[in-house]
N, CA, C and O atoms as CSV, one atom per row, in Angstrom:
chain,resi,resn,atom,element,x,y,z
A,1,MET,N,N,1.318,23.856,30.920
A,1,MET,CA,C,2.265,22.761,30.742
A,1,MET,C,C,1.578,21.529,30.147
A,1,MET,O,O,2.098,20.910,29.218
A,2,LYS,N,N,0.398,21.175,30.692
A,2,LYS,CA,C,-0.234,19.962,30.170
A,2,LYS,C,C,-0.680,20.136,28.719
A,2,LYS,O,O,-0.745,19.154,27.979
A,3,TYR,N,N,-0.994,21.381,28.293
A,3,TYR,CA,C,-1.364,21.613,26.901
A,3,TYR,C,C,-0.179,21.418,25.967
A,3,TYR,O,O,-0.340,20.914,24.856
A,4,SER,N,N,1.004,21.811,26.409
A,4,SER,CA,C,2.180,21.630,25.557
A,4,SER,C,C,2.510,20.155,25.408
A,4,SER,O,O,2.953,19.730,24.342
A,5,VAL,N,N,2.303,19.362,26.462
A,5,VAL,CA,C,2.535,17.914,26.373
A,5,VAL,C,C,1.535,17.294,25.416
A,5,VAL,O,O,1.887,16.429,24.614
A,6,LEU,N,N,0.283,17.736,25.501
A,6,LEU,CA,C,-0.751,17.234,24.593
A,6,LEU,C,C,-0.417,17.596,23.150
A,6,LEU,O,O,-0.546,16.762,22.254
A,7,PHE,N,N,0.006,18.824,22.923
A,7,PHE,CA,C,0.372,19.281,21.591
A,7,PHE,C,C,1.520,18.445,21.027
A,7,PHE,O,O,1.476,18.022,19.871
A,8,ILE,N,N,2.535,18.210,21.837
A,8,ILE,CA,C,3.685,17.406,21.397
A,8,ILE,C,C,3.235,15.979,21.089
A,8,ILE,O,O,3.696,15.380,20.118
A,9,SER,N,N,2.345,15.436,21.904
A,9,SER,CA,C,1.826,14.091,21.654
A,9,SER,C,C,1.073,14.041,20.333
A,9,SER,O,O,1.243,13.101,19.557
A,10,LEU,N,N,0.247,15.041,20.073
A,10,LEU,CA,C,-0.494,15.093,18.809
A,10,LEU,C,C,0.443,15.224,17.613
A,10,LEU,O,O,0.226,14.603,16.573
A,11,LEU,N,N,1.476,16.028,17.767
A,11,LEU,CA,C,2.467,16.153,16.688
A,11,LEU,C,C,3.133,14.819,16.403
A,11,LEU,O,O,3.348,14.459,15.246
A,12,SER,N,N,3.456,14.093,17.449
A,12,SER,CA,C,4.104,12.793,17.307
A,12,SER,C,C,3.196,11.815,16.560
A,12,SER,O,O,3.645,11.109,15.657
A,13,VAL,N,N,1.931,11.779,16.940
A,13,VAL,CA,C,0.977,10.897,16.275
A,13,VAL,C,C,0.821,11.305,14.816
A,13,VAL,O,O,0.804,10.446,13.935
A,14,SER,N,N,0.708,12.589,14.550
A,14,SER,CA,C,0.570,13.092,13.195
A,14,SER,C,C,1.785,12.723,12.350
A,14,SER,O,O,1.635,12.295,11.205
A,15,TYR,N,N,2.977,12.882,12.897
A,15,TYR,CA,C,4.199,12.550,12.178
A,15,TYR,C,C,4.244,11.059,11.873
A,15,TYR,O,O,4.585,10.668,10.757
A,16,THR,N,N,3.903,10.223,12.852
A,16,THR,CA,C,3.923,8.776,12.656
A,16,THR,C,C,2.933,8.372,11.577
A,16,THR,O,O,3.249,7.545,10.721
A,17,PHE,N,N,1.733,8.951,11.612
A,17,PHE,CA,C,0.730,8.645,10.594
A,17,PHE,C,C,1.225,9.073,9.219
A,17,PHE,O,O,1.052,8.348,8.239
A,18,GLY,N,N,1.833,10.233,9.146
A,18,GLY,CA,C,2.352,10.722,7.870
A,18,GLY,C,C,3.432,9.821,7.315
A,18,GLY,O,O,3.479,9.578,6.110
A,19,GLN,N,N,4.296,9.326,8.176
A,19,GLN,CA,C,5.372,8.436,7.736
A,19,GLN,C,C,4.811,7.105,7.245
A,19,GLN,O,O,5.258,6.584,6.224
A,20,SER,N,N,3.829,6.548,7.970
A,20,SER,CA,C,3.275,5.265,7.540
A,20,SER,C,C,2.497,5.429,6.241
A,20,SER,O,O,2.506,4.533,5.397
A,21,ASN,N,N,1.820,6.572,6.071
A,21,ASN,CA,C,1.105,6.839,4.841
A,21,ASN,C,C,2.089,6.975,3.672
A,21,ASN,O,O,1.809,6.519,2.564
A,22,LYS,N,N,3.220,7.593,3.924
A,22,LYS,CA,C,4.250,7.737,2.889
A,22,LYS,C,C,4.780,6.362,2.492
A,22,LYS,O,O,4.972,6.092,1.307
A,23,LYS,N,N,5.018,5.495,3.469
A,23,LYS,CA,C,5.523,4.152,3.193
A,23,LYS,C,C,4.484,3.347,2.405
A,23,LYS,O,O,4.837,2.593,1.499
A,24,ALA,N,N,3.210,3.510,2.753
A,24,ALA,CA,C,2.148,2.807,2.027
A,24,ALA,C,C,2.139,3.241,0.563
A,24,ALA,O,O,2.018,2.405,-0.333
A,25,LYS,N,N,2.266,4.539,0.320
A,25,LYS,CA,C,2.298,5.052,-1.060
A,25,LYS,C,C,3.517,4.521,-1.805
A,25,LYS,O,O,3.423,4.173,-2.982
A,26,GLU,N,N,4.654,4.457,-1.127
A,26,GLU,CA,C,5.859,3.918,-1.765
A,26,GLU,C,C,5.645,2.461,-2.164
A,26,GLU,O,O,6.008,2.062,-3.271
A,27,ASN,N,N,5.058,1.666,-1.271
A,27,ASN,CA,C,4.781,0.262,-1.586
A,27,ASN,C,C,3.804,0.155,-2.752
A,27,ASN,O,O,3.959,-0.701,-3.623
A,28,TYR,N,N,2.804,1.022,-2.764
A,28,TYR,CA,C,1.843,1.037,-3.872
A,28,TYR,C,C,2.542,1.372,-5.191
A,28,TYR,O,O,2.290,0.733,-6.212
A,29,ASP,N,N,3.408,2.363,-5.163
A,29,ASP,CA,C,4.129,2.759,-6.376
A,29,ASP,C,C,5.008,1.625,-6.899
A,29,ASP,O,O,5.083,1.395,-8.106
A,30,ILE,N,N,5.668,0.924,-5.990
A,30,ILE,CA,C,6.497,-0.225,-6.396
A,30,ILE,C,C,5.614,-1.308,-7.013
A,30,ILE,O,O,5.952,-1.882,-8.048
A,31,ALA,N,N,4.483,-1.578,-6.366
A,31,ALA,CA,C,3.556,-2.588,-6.881
A,31,ALA,C,C,3.086,-2.227,-8.289
A,31,ALA,O,O,3.019,-3.084,-9.169
A,32,THR,N,N,2.766,-0.971,-8.486
A,32,THR,CA,C,2.289,-0.520,-9.792
A,32,THR,C,C,3.371,-0.674,-10.855
A,32,THR,O,O,3.075,-1.019,-11.998
A,33,ARG,N,N,4.610,-0.423,-10.486
A,33,ARG,CA,C,5.716,-0.616,-11.442
A,33,ARG,C,C,5.833,-2.088,-11.839
A,33,ARG,O,O,6.003,-2.405,-13.017
A,34,TYR,N,N,5.741,-2.986,-10.854
A,34,TYR,CA,C,5.796,-4.418,-11.177
A,34,TYR,C,C,4.579,-4.837,-12.005
A,34,TYR,O,O,4.697,-5.668,-12.906
A,35,TYR,N,N,3.430,-4.272,-11.706
A,35,TYR,CA,C,2.210,-4.637,-12.423
A,35,TYR,C,C,2.271,-4.188,-13.882
A,35,TYR,O,O,1.882,-4.936,-14.779
A,36,THR,N,N,2.757,-2.979,-14.118
A,36,THR,CA,C,2.793,-2.440,-15.484
A,36,THR,C,C,4.091,-2.760,-16.218
A,36,THR,O,O,4.140,-2.692,-17.446
A,37,GLY,N,N,5.142,-3.108,-15.477
A,37,GLY,CA,C,6.434,-3.350,-16.094
A,37,GLY,C,C,7.187,-2.071,-16.394
A,37,GLY,O,O,8.126,-2.074,-17.190
A,38,LYS,N,N,6.788,-0.981,-15.767
A,38,LYS,CA,C,7.439,0.310,-16.008
A,38,LYS,C,C,8.719,0.416,-15.171
A,38,LYS,O,O,8.665,0.570,-13.951
A,39,GLY,N,N,9.864,0.330,-15.847
A,39,GLY,CA,C,11.156,0.454,-15.181
A,39,GLY,C,C,11.689,-0.838,-14.589
A,39,GLY,O,O,12.850,-0.907,-14.186
A,40,VAL,N,N,10.847,-1.860,-14.536
A,40,VAL,CA,C,11.248,-3.172,-14.026
A,40,VAL,C,C,10.591,-4.243,-14.897
A,40,VAL,O,O,9.682,-3.955,-15.676
A,41,LYS,N,N,11.060,-5.468,-14.754
A,41,LYS,CA,C,10.443,-6.568,-15.477
A,41,LYS,C,C,9.061,-6.832,-14.871
A,41,LYS,O,O,8.912,-6.916,-13.652
A,42,LYS,N,N,8.060,-6.959,-15.739
A,42,LYS,CA,C,6.693,-7.188,-15.270
A,42,LYS,C,C,6.649,-8.472,-14.436
A,42,LYS,O,O,7.095,-9.529,-14.882
A,43,ALA,N,N,6.106,-8.365,-13.224
A,43,ALA,CA,C,6.009,-9.513,-12.333
A,43,ALA,C,C,4.772,-9.349,-11.451
A,43,ALA,O,O,4.799,-8.636,-10.449
A,44,TYR,N,N,3.697,-10.015,-11.838
A,44,TYR,CA,C,2.444,-9.879,-11.099
A,44,TYR,C,C,2.562,-10.364,-9.654
A,44,TYR,O,O,1.957,-9.787,-8.750
A,45,SER,N,N,3.341,-11.421,-9.439
A,45,SER,CA,C,3.474,-11.937,-8.071
A,45,SER,C,C,4.152,-10.910,-7.157
A,45,SER,O,O,3.777,-10.773,-5.992
A,46,LYS,N,N,5.138,-10.196,-7.676
A,46,LYS,CA,C,5.787,-9.131,-6.889
A,46,LYS,C,C,4.829,-7.960,-6.686
A,46,LYS,O,O,4.822,-7.335,-5.626
A,47,ALA,N,N,4.016,-7.664,-7.710
A,47,ALA,CA,C,3.029,-6.593,-7.587
A,47,ALA,C,C,2.059,-6.908,-6.450
A,47,ALA,O,O,1.749,-6.042,-5.631
A,48,ILE,N,N,1.588,-8.139,-6.407
A,48,ILE,CA,C,0.664,-8.550,-5.347
A,48,ILE,C,C,1.315,-8.412,-3.978
A,48,ILE,O,O,0.681,-7.958,-3.026
A,49,GLU,N,N,2.569,-8.799,-3.883
A,49,GLU,CA,C,3.301,-8.694,-2.617
A,49,GLU,C,C,3.305,-7.242,-2.105
A,49,GLU,O,O,3.027,-6.993,-0.932
A,50,TYR,N,N,3.615,-6.309,-2.976
A,50,TYR,CA,C,3.675,-4.902,-2.562
A,50,TYR,C,C,2.280,-4.285,-2.404
A,50,TYR,O,O,2.080,-3.420,-1.552
A,51,TYR,N,N,1.321,-4.724,-3.219
A,51,TYR,CA,C,-0.051,-4.254,-3.024
A,51,TYR,C,C,-0.548,-4.668,-1.642
A,51,TYR,O,O,-1.205,-3.886,-0.955
A,52,LYS,N,N,-0.233,-5.897,-1.235
A,52,LYS,CA,C,-0.653,-6.381,0.084
A,52,LYS,C,C,-0.031,-5.548,1.197
A,52,LYS,O,O,-0.708,-5.204,2.166
A,53,LEU,N,N,1.249,-5.223,1.067
A,53,LEU,CA,C,1.907,-4.403,2.094
A,53,LEU,C,C,1.207,-3.052,2.245
A,53,LEU,O,O,0.928,-2.602,3.357
A,54,ALA,N,N,0.932,-2.418,1.110
A,54,ALA,CA,C,0.278,-1.107,1.147
A,54,ALA,C,C,-1.172,-1.226,1.608
A,54,ALA,O,O,-1.663,-0.371,2.345
A,55,ALA,N,N,-1.850,-2.275,1.181
A,55,ALA,CA,C,-3.252,-2.471,1.580
A,55,ALA,C,C,-3.355,-2.703,3.087
A,55,ALA,O,O,-4.286,-2.216,3.730
A,56,ASP,N,N,-2.406,-3.439,3.647
A,56,ASP,CA,C,-2.397,-3.675,5.095
A,56,ASP,C,C,-2.205,-2.384,5.880
A,56,ASP,O,O,-2.560,-2.308,7.056
A,57,MET,N,N,-1.647,-1.375,5.231
A,57,MET,CA,C,-1.478,-0.063,5.865
A,57,MET,C,C,-2.692,0.828,5.612
A,57,MET,O,O,-2.722,1.986,6.027
A,58,GLY,N,N,-3.697,0.270,4.922
A,58,GLY,CA,C,-4.933,0.999,4.693
A,58,GLY,C,C,-4.944,1.889,3.462
A,58,GLY,O,O,-5.823,2.739,3.320
A,59,TYR,N,N,-3.985,1.706,2.576
A,59,TYR,CA,C,-3.913,2.534,1.373
A,59,TYR,C,C,-4.963,2.047,0.380
A,59,TYR,O,O,-4.844,0.945,-0.158
A,60,GLU,N,N,-5.985,2.857,0.133
A,60,GLU,CA,C,-7.149,2.436,-0.650
A,60,GLU,C,C,-6.825,2.043,-2.082
A,60,GLU,O,O,-7.379,1.067,-2.588
A,61,GLN,N,N,-5.950,2.770,-2.738
A,61,GLN,CA,C,-5.609,2.428,-4.123
A,61,GLN,C,C,-4.942,1.056,-4.197
A,61,GLN,O,O,-5.114,0.334,-5.179
A,62,ALA,N,N,-4.193,0.700,-3.176
A,62,ALA,CA,C,-3.556,-0.619,-3.151
A,62,ALA,C,C,-4.598,-1.714,-2.980
A,62,ALA,O,O,-4.481,-2.791,-3.564
A,63,ILE,N,N,-5.614,-1.434,-2.180
A,63,ILE,CA,C,-6.693,-2.408,-1.995
A,63,ILE,C,C,-7.374,-2.658,-3.338
A,63,ILE,O,O,-7.678,-3.801,-3.679
A,64,LEU,N,N,-7.613,-1.598,-4.096
A,64,LEU,CA,C,-8.224,-1.748,-5.420
A,64,LEU,C,C,-7.298,-2.481,-6.387
A,64,LEU,O,O,-7.751,-3.323,-7.163
A,65,GLY,N,N,-6.007,-2.168,-6.345
A,65,GLY,CA,C,-5.045,-2.852,-7.206
A,65,GLY,C,C,-4.983,-4.340,-6.907
A,65,GLY,O,O,-4.908,-5.172,-7.812
A,66,LEU,N,N,-5.014,-4.653,-5.633
A,66,LEU,CA,C,-4.986,-6.062,-5.213
A,66,LEU,C,C,-6.268,-6.774,-5.655
A,66,LEU,O,O,-6.226,-7.901,-6.147
A,67,ALA,N,N,-7.391,-6.109,-5.475
A,67,ALA,CA,C,-8.667,-6.695,-5.904
A,67,ALA,C,C,-8.665,-6.936,-7.408
A,67,ALA,O,O,-9.185,-7.948,-7.879
A,68,ASN,N,N,-8.084,-6.015,-8.156
A,68,ASN,CA,C,-7.997,-6.159,-9.609
A,68,ASN,C,C,-7.177,-7.399,-9.987
A,68,ASN,O,O,-7.541,-8.133,-10.905
A,69,CYS,N,N,-6.083,-7.624,-9.280
A,69,CYS,CA,C,-5.260,-8.811,-9.552
A,69,CYS,C,C,-6.045,-10.084,-9.285
A,69,CYS,O,O,-6.012,-11.014,-10.091
A,70,TYR,N,N,-6.756,-10.134,-8.155
A,70,TYR,CA,C,-7.573,-11.314,-7.838
A,70,TYR,C,C,-8.696,-11.492,-8.849
A,70,TYR,O,O,-8.981,-12.616,-9.263
A,71,PHE,N,N,-9.333,-10.406,-9.248
A,71,PHE,CA,C,-10.445,-10.468,-10.182
A,71,PHE,C,C,-10.006,-10.984,-11.550
A,71,PHE,O,O,-10.684,-11.812,-12.159
A,72,LYS,N,N,-8.866,-10.487,-12.025
A,72,LYS,CA,C,-8.370,-10.882,-13.348
A,72,LYS,C,C,-7.538,-12.158,-13.321
A,72,LYS,O,O,-7.260,-12.745,-14.366
A,73,GLY,N,N,-7.138,-12.588,-12.117
A,73,GLY,CA,C,-6.296,-13.775,-12.014
A,73,GLY,C,C,-4.873,-13.516,-12.468
A,73,GLY,O,O,-4.227,-14.398,-13.032
A,74,GLU,N,N,-4.383,-12.308,-12.225
A,74,GLU,CA,C,-3.026,-11.956,-12.625
A,74,GLU,C,C,-2.081,-12.142,-11.442
A,74,GLU,O,O,-2.133,-11.403,-10.459
A,75,GLY,N,N,-1.215,-13.149,-11.563
A,75,GLY,CA,C,-0.267,-13.441,-10.495
A,75,GLY,C,C,-0.858,-14.314,-9.410
A,75,GLY,O,O,-0.182,-14.656,-8.439
A,76,THR,N,N,-2.103,-14.671,-9.572
A,76,THR,CA,C,-2.814,-15.495,-8.595
A,76,THR,C,C,-4.021,-16.111,-9.296
A,76,THR,O,O,-4.506,-15.565,-10.288
A,77,PRO,N,N,-4.505,-17.232,-8.795
A,77,PRO,CA,C,-5.737,-17.757,-9.396
A,77,PRO,C,C,-6.895,-16.771,-9.187
A,77,PRO,O,O,-6.930,-16.050,-8.190
A,78,LYS,N,N,-7.833,-16.748,-10.128
A,78,LYS,CA,C,-8.988,-15.865,-9.963
A,78,LYS,C,C,-9.673,-16.185,-8.645
A,78,LYS,O,O,-9.875,-17.347,-8.292
A,79,ASN,N,N,-10.026,-15.117,-7.922
A,79,ASN,CA,C,-10.688,-15.304,-6.645
A,79,ASN,C,C,-11.621,-14.122,-6.427
A,79,ASN,O,O,-11.179,-13.022,-6.095
A,80,TYR,N,N,-12.899,-14.356,-6.614
A,80,TYR,CA,C,-13.865,-13.267,-6.480
A,80,TYR,C,C,-14.224,-12.991,-5.026
A,80,TYR,O,O,-14.879,-11.991,-4.734
A,81,ASN,N,N,-13.809,-13.854,-4.119
A,81,ASN,CA,C,-14.119,-13.675,-2.687
A,81,ASN,C,C,-13.040,-12.897,-1.943
A,81,ASN,O,O,-13.327,-12.288,-0.912
A,82,GLU,N,N,-11.815,-12.902,-2.439
A,82,GLU,CA,C,-10.713,-12.209,-1.776
A,82,GLU,C,C,-10.989,-10.759,-1.862
A,82,GLU,O,O,-10.200,-9.951,-1.372
């Protein structure tokens, strides 16, 4: 009995992690669309907003995208420390 409870708990954690990872990827994809202007009007400030959401969820590509915006000063003043 205790093994089945543990298994169900692990499944729940796995499902939750999968859902948050999916949401992070969705936020990253939206950010990339705003950054490139693909399908939407190019808006660096909106790209940064969505990159931050995905980066806060630990999505590595979003962290790099956000760093790129700070480095190039796109949608924000250049900031090499951020």
